[in-house]
Each structure stands twice: as structure tokens, then as C-alpha cells.
N, C-alpha and C positions, 0 to 999 in steps of 0.2 A: 374739523379744523386741527392744526398740527400743532403740538407743544412743542416749542424751541428754545433755547438758548443762546444768550453768550457767556463766553467763561472766559474769565481772565484769570494770572496767576504773580504775586509777589511773595516773593522768599528772599528777603534780604540777603545780597551777596556774602561769602565767608572766605573764600579765596583769598592770591594774593593782590595785593592794593586795595584790599576792602576800603580802605580810607578812603580813597576818591572819591566814591559814591556816597554824596554829601543828600543827607534826609531831610526832610522839611520837617515841622511842628508837628506835619499830621501824619508824618513818621513815611511818607514815600518823597523822593527825588522828585524834582518839578516834572522833569519829563514823563516819568510813570505817570503822575499827576493828571498830565495833560492828556496821555494815552486813557487812561481809564474815563477821565470826563467825555474824554468823545465816543469810546463804546457807550458808555451810558445813553449818549445823547442819539445814537443810531439805533439801540435798541427798542428806546420809547420810540423814535420814528415808527419804525419798521414791525412794534408791536409785540415784540418776544421777550423776555427776562432776561436779566443781569446776574453774573454773581461774579465775583470775585473773589480768591480763596489765597491770605494770607499764613495758610498754616501746612508745612509737612503733614502728609497724611499718612502715608505708607513707608516713610522709611527709604527713601530711595537715595542712594550715590551722592546725589548732587542736586542743588537747587532747580537745576535744567531740566532733571530727570524726573520730577516730580511732575511735567506736564502730562507723563503718561497716565496719571491718574482718571483722565477722560474717560478711558476705554478700559482700564482697571478697576474704577470704582463703579458697583452696582447701582449707585445713589443716581446714575445720570440716565439708568434705564427709563426714569418717568420720562423721556423727551425723546422725541421723533428726532432730530438735528439736535447738532451741537456744535458751535463755532468756536473755536479754540483764537483767542487773538494777544497776539504780545502785546504785552503793554507801551512799546514803543513802536505803536501803529498811530495811525489819524484816519477815521473813516469819512470819506468826501462824495459821499453820494448816499440820497435818499433810495437807491437802487436796492430793492431786497435780494441778501444772498440766498436767503433760503429760498429761492424759487429756481436754485440753478441744478439744472438736472446732473444729480449724480446718484453713484451707485452703493458701494463699501464708502471713500471716502475723496475729496477734493483738494487739488493741493497746489499753486504754482512753480514752474520749473524755475530753480538757480540758475538759471543760466544766460544766455546768449550775449551780446554785445556788452563790452567794458567786464560783465564779469569775472571774479577770480579765479581763474582756468588754474593755474598751477595748484593754489590751495583745495579748489573741490575736486578736482585730479587725487592729487593725493590722498584724498579722505575716502572717495572712493575706492581707489586700490585697497586703503586698507580694509574695508567692509566688504569687500569681495573677495578677499582673500583671506581672514575671518569666518566669514558665513559660507564659501566654498561655491557661492554665486555670481553670475555676468549680470547687474543691472541691464533691462531693456533699454532702446533708443524713447528719447522723449519724442511726444507726437505733439509737441508747441514749437520747440528748437532743435531745427536739422542738426542732424548730424552728431549732436549732442547725449552722452548717457543718460538716463530721468535722475537727476539728481532733485528733488523739492524740497525746498524750502517749509520750515513746521512753524512759521511763526502766524499763518493764518490757515487753521484746518477747517473744515467743514468736514463731519463726522456723520454718516446717519447712524442711525441704532441697530443694524444689522451689520454695518463695519463695527462700530465697536463692540459689538458681543463677538463679531468674530476674530479681533484681537487679543482680546480675555482669554477666550480660548484656544487658540494657536501660537501666541507668542513668549511665551513660558511665564510670564510672570513676572514679580519681584528676582526670584533666584537667574530668569536666563539676563536681566538687564545688570544684574552685579556681575555675574560673571563676565559679560561684556565691557562693564566700564573698569573692572581689574585688569582685564587684556587690554583692552585698546586705548583706555584715558579720554575717549571721546564723552559728544555730549548725544543731547535727547535725538536734535537732526539728522544725524547719521545713524544711530539705531533703529529710527523710525525708518527710514529707507532702507535699509537691510530689512527688515520684519517686513513690511509690504512684498517685497518682495521675496523672500519664503517663504512667505504663508500665503500666495494667490489671496490678496487683497485685491478685490476692482477698485483702479486708482483713476479718478478724473482729472487729468490736468487743467487746471482753470487758467482763463485767461490772465495775465500779469498783470491788467488793470486791477485785480483783487488781491494783487500785494506787490505792489511797485520798488521795487529796492532804490534806490540812490541812485547804482549807476545805469539802472533804464531812466532816468527821469531826461527829458528834454531839455534842456538848456539849463542843466538843473535844479529845473522847477518842479517841487513833485507835479504830478499829474495822472495820476490814475482812482480806482475808486477809492482803495486802502492804501495806503502811503509807509511803508516802512522804512524806518531810521536806525542806521546800524550803528552800534555803541558809539565811534567817533565821529558820527552825526547828529546826536542827541539834540548837542546846541541849536542846531536848527529848529530844532520842535518850536523850542521857547517861541519864536519869532512866525510859527506856521501853527496857527488855530480855525 
């Protein structure tokens, strides 16, 4: 029987306008508390372990790049698969995502109708130029380059070990951050392509962004709320 884990991360934001993020008595904003409770309940339903990290563990250049701990830290080698879930997600299914067949890693394409195409294209251009690589075509969204959302990432053990061995560790993370001033999602997309990681594009039902919802109603197995939509979470439990 597999030993699997759902992992989440909350490190207080320290950048511009940090005062707009209001933390409650438990130290978490309301939206983060809701996302955490949702992930914990899902872990209990499907019989996997759950962990929340609230500390920086390897001195990443910012709190979002701390997500790289999932593959950098040998601590996770005890698990067969690890599902990283952003805290601004709500799980609305009893289906077990760990039963989805992947090789190294599984993510959802961040694209399709309603996606912020100009914003995504600008990031793709930047990481392609920086890495000297061309992103492949998406297998789930026609006529788009593969640019994946890192808010829901399903890692196999072999995928995490490959990433640790090939990505260049903290030294490369710092070089990337200093050069591009971008966060973890572009970094992960770049590294997956530079280092021949076997990516499975998951159905977007596993990471439904707000622009994917029909009639603006969350309709996925996992629904992902962008920063300017976190207020919606308070009424969606």
C-alpha cells in the first residue's frame, strides 16, 4: 500500500502591501484556514497523511519559492506520492487524486478560454529566453504552449528525486530569482522542460481556476481561487 501525503505551505507575505493580508487569532487569514481545513478533510476521506509547513526551511529567496522544498528535501522520500496544494484551494470530491496515473509529476495547464493569455505569454517569453528552451505544446489545450499551474502538483517519488538531482538546487533558484524576479510557477515550468521531467497534464477538473468556471460557479474536483477571488471562498465551504 502506498504511503502518500498532502502538503501545504503558509509563510506570511513580506512584500509590498503586506498589511492588506489580515491574519486571524490562529495566525492565518480566513481564506487560508478554509483551504487548510478542506485539505485536511480530504486527506482523512482518502486515507493519506496531511502536513502544513509554516516555516522557511532552506532559505529560498521568497516565500513562494519555498514550495521547492517538496523535491529538494529528502524528508519527503518516505512518501510514494506527494500532492502539493495551495492554501487557496477547495477540494470538492471524494475521488482519490493519488489513483491518477502519472510518471514523474502531474499538473494542470494554466490556459484555455478566459485565461490571461497576454500575462502568460509574457512569462513564457521570459523563461524561454532565460533558459534557452522552447516550451512544448500543451496536450490538453490546443494551440497553446504548455504552461502549468503550480497550485496543484502531484509528484511521484522518482519525479522528486529527478528534480532534486537535475534542477541545480538553491544556487540555481537564487540565480533565476535575481535575474527574472519571478516566482515558483515559472521556475517549475522552466525546470521541467530543461531537465526532461516526464509531465502528465491532468484534467483541469483537478485544478479549476476561476476563469474556467461555468456561470462563475466553482465546478471542479479542486477549485482554485486567485488572490482577487479569495473573498468568494468565505461563502464556499
